[in-house]
N, C-alpha and C positions, 0 to 999 in steps of 0.2 A: 366614480370620483374624478373630478377634473384635476388638471395639472396644478392649479393654484392650491386646491385643498390638499393634494398629495404632498406638495412642497411644504405646506404649513405643518402637516403631520410629521414629516421628516425632521423639520426644525424643532418641533415640540419634543419628539422622541430623543433627539440629540441633546437638547437642553436638560431633560429629565435624567437621561443616562449620565450626563456629566455631573449633575448635582448628586446623584446617588452613588455612582462608582468612583468618581474622581474626588469629589468634595466630601463624601461620606455622610450626606444628609439622609435622614430617614424618609420613608415614603410619606409619613404623616406631615412632616415639615414641608416637603416638596408640594404636597397637595394644598396645604394652606397658603404657601407662597404664590402658587400659580392659579389658585381658585378652582382647583379640580377636586374630584372625589378621590379618596385613597384607592378605591377599586380601579378607577381609570388609570391612575398612575401605575399600578401594578400591571395592568394589561398592556400599557404602552411600553413598559420595561421589557416584558416578554416579547412583544412585537419587535422591539429594537434588537433583541438577540436573534430572532427569527430572520430579520431582514439584513443582518450583518453589520448593523451600526455598532453593536456591542459584541465583543468576542471575549467570553468569560472562560478562562482556563485555570485548572488547578494543577500546579506543577509539583512534582516530587522534589523535596529539598535535596540539593546536590549531595549532602552528606549521607543521605539514605541510599541513593543509587550508586554512588561512586565505587563502593567496594565490589558490588556485583558486576558493575560495568568493567572494572579492571580485571576481574576474574575471567569474564567472558573473552576479553581482549587477549589475555595471557594464554588461555586454553586454545583459542581458535585463530590466533593471529589477526584479529579484527583491528581495523583502524579506529572504530568507535562502536559503542552499543547505546542505543536509545531505548530506555526502559520506562514504560508508562505505569502509573498506578493501576492496581486491579479494580475492575468494576464488574458487578454481576450482570449488568445489561450489556449484551454483546455489541449493540450499536454504539453505546457510549464508550466501551472498551476500544472498539475499532477507531472511533474518532480520536480518542486520546493518543493512541499509537500513531495514527496518521498525522496528528498535529505536530508531533516531534519531528517527523520526516519533513513536513512542510516548513518548519522552522529551520531545519538543517539546509534545505534547498534555498530558502530565502537568504541565508547567510553565505552560502558557498557558490551559488550560480553566478556566472559572469558572462558578459557579452561574447557571442560567437560559439558558445558551447552547444553540444548536442546531448539530449537526454533520451535514451531508449526506454520506452514505456511498455510494460507488460499488461496483463489482463487480470481482472478480479475485483472483488469488493474492497480489499485492503488498499490496493493501488488506487482505485477510484476514489476512496475516501481522502486521499492526500490532496486531490484537487479541491475538495470541499473545505479543507482546512487551511488553505492559503489565504491570508488576509493582509492587505496593505503592502503587497510585495512591490519592490522597485521594478519599473518597466525595463525589460532587458531584451536584447536581440538573441533569443535562445530558440533552438529548434527542438520540438518534441516529436519524436519519430516512433511509430508503432514497431515494436520488437516482436510481434506475433500477429497472425492474421485475426480476422473477426469471426463472430458467431452470432447468427440471428437469435438463437435461444438465450444467449447471454444477456440480451437487452442492452439498451444504451448505456446504462450506468457502468457496467462491467467491461464493455468493449473498449479495447485500446484506442480505437479511432476517436471515440467520444471523450475518453479520458485525456488524450492528447489535446483535443480542442479546448477542454475546460482548463487544462494547465496553461495552454498558450494564452487563453483569455485572462487568466489571473496574472501571468508574468509579462504579458504584452508581446509574446514571441509568436512563432508560427508552428503549425502542426503538419505532419506528413503521414498519410494513410498508407498502410500496406494492403494493396488490393489483392487479397488472397483469403481463402477460408483458413480458419485456425486449424481445423482437423480435416484430413482426407482419409480415403479408405485404406490406402496402403503406402508403403515407402516408395514404390515405383512412381506413383502419381505425385508424391511429395517431391521427388527428385526432378520430375518433369516441370513442376511449377517453379522450382529453384532456377531452372534454365530460362524461365520467362524474363525478358529484359526489365519489365516494370517491377516485378517482384525482386529481382536481383538488385536493382538500383536502390530500392528502399532498404533492403536488408544490409547492403553494403554500407549505406549511410548509418544505419543503426549500429553496425559493428564498429564504426569510428566514434561512437559516443564517449563522452567524458563521464557520464553517469547513467546507470541503469536502475530502473525501478521495477522490481520483480516481486511476485507473490510466491509463497511456499504453500503447496497444497498437502492435505492429508489424504490418505488412501482409505476411504470409508464409503459405505453405501449412501451416506448423506452428503458426499462431497459435491462441489459445483459441477464436476465433470459428469457425474451421474445425473444431476438435475438438468444439465444442458443436453443430455442424451448422447454425449460423446462415447461413453462406455456403459455397459450394463452393470448392474449390481453383481452379477455372477463374474464378469471379467475383473471387477475390483476385488472380489473375494479371492479369486485365483491368483491375482497379483500379490495380495497380502500373504497368501500361503507360500509364494515363491520368494518372500523376503522384501517386497517393495514396501517402503514406509512413507513415501511422499514423492512430490514432484517439484521442480523448479520452473515456475512460469508456465506450467502445463506442458512443458516440453520434455525435460529429462526426468525419467523415473529413476529413483535411487533407493539403495538399501541403507541400513542404519550406519554403515561405514562410509557412506558417501560415494559408493561405487555404482555404476549403471546396473540396474536390476534386469534380470532376465524375464521379461514379460512381453507378450505380443502387442502390448499397447505402445511400445517404443516405436519411434520412427515414423509417426503419422502426423505430426504437428508441424505447421509452417511457421518458423520463427528462429530466433537465436538459440543456440545451444550452449552447453557448458564451455566448450572450447572458444566460442565467440565471447562469452562473458569474461573469461579469464583475461582478455586483452583490455577490458574496460576498467579505467582507474578506480571508480567508485561504484561497486555493485551493491545496491541497497535492497536487502530482503525484508519484506514487511509481512508480519504474521501476528495477528492479535488473538486468535482463538486458542483456548487452552487445550483443544484437541490436537493441536499441531506440534506439540513439543518434540515428539519423536521425528517427525518430518523435518523440523528445523535442525535437529541434531545432525541428521543425515546431510542436509544441505550445508551446514557449517563445515562438515568434514570433507566436503569436496575441495575446500580451499579457495572457492570462487568468491565468497561473500566478503565484502569490505566493511559494510555497515549493517548491523542487525537492529531492527526496530520491532519490539515485542513487549509483552507484559511482564510484571514482576514474577507472577506465578510461573510463566513459561521459562523465564530466565533461571529460576531456582530448579525447576524440573529438568531443564537441559543439563545443568551442571551435575545433578544427581545421576541422571542417565549416563552421562559421559563417564562419571566415576564407576558406575556399575558395569558398564560394558567394557571399559578398559581393564577391569579386574577379572573379566571373564565370567561374570555372573550370568545365570540363565536369563535369556530375554526372548519373549515370544516372537 
């Protein structure tokens, strides 16, 4: 397709989308007005969404989410809770949660700020859900090293680049692996001037985007080959319920868990995150409620972005564990 034809298609998609979504015309009326078939109008509307001309979002009414958001803030000292409607499709659910974070960033980011960026699908989805953001002089800095097995989408380096592209800022790569064989090698890499410089900049961030992981045989860490299913099973038996950004493994009370998996990841840790004014934890999967509860109890998180089901489950788990009920 040549440039002239491509431009004509964009103009046509924009016109159709405006008539349908803004002016409320039916597809049949649009087809008759523009001399097109109704089938083609439908296809062009779908293409307009796929190419980012149209951004369709279903938002939960403030009255529905206000009560649970206030409860989460009260229980865990959060500055804000971003709660998305439930969806059975995991990809749609992830996008819904990420879009709330993207909106929060679009409203709150300012020139000169630094955003420390973690790893994972939930963090990566935020970049995909930024639309029409104001161009800002913002730095997106990797807060954890990279992993070949994670692929481009989940690697912090690529997430930083996508975020910088959406907001018009710059990105900074942490030139180090996310995982090393032991804590001695990790400490040696921390002494490397290049690694130290990037991590020092990430520590000065105004905002941090982090994922919360669950400890299961199906977790990303197992799929990436970081840890074996047996190591994960042993960690669960020792009381590990999740991780924050792949770095700190925690129990349900938010305390560091006793597992050999600790101390091998190159990146910011809980003590670093405490100093960052707005730590945003993003977790959309319903398997992560226990891990989220542990993460909230560290006192590090300022903004939680998750689903309605997770929010309700977290509150119930918090009640149960505070009463001293048995918990596996």
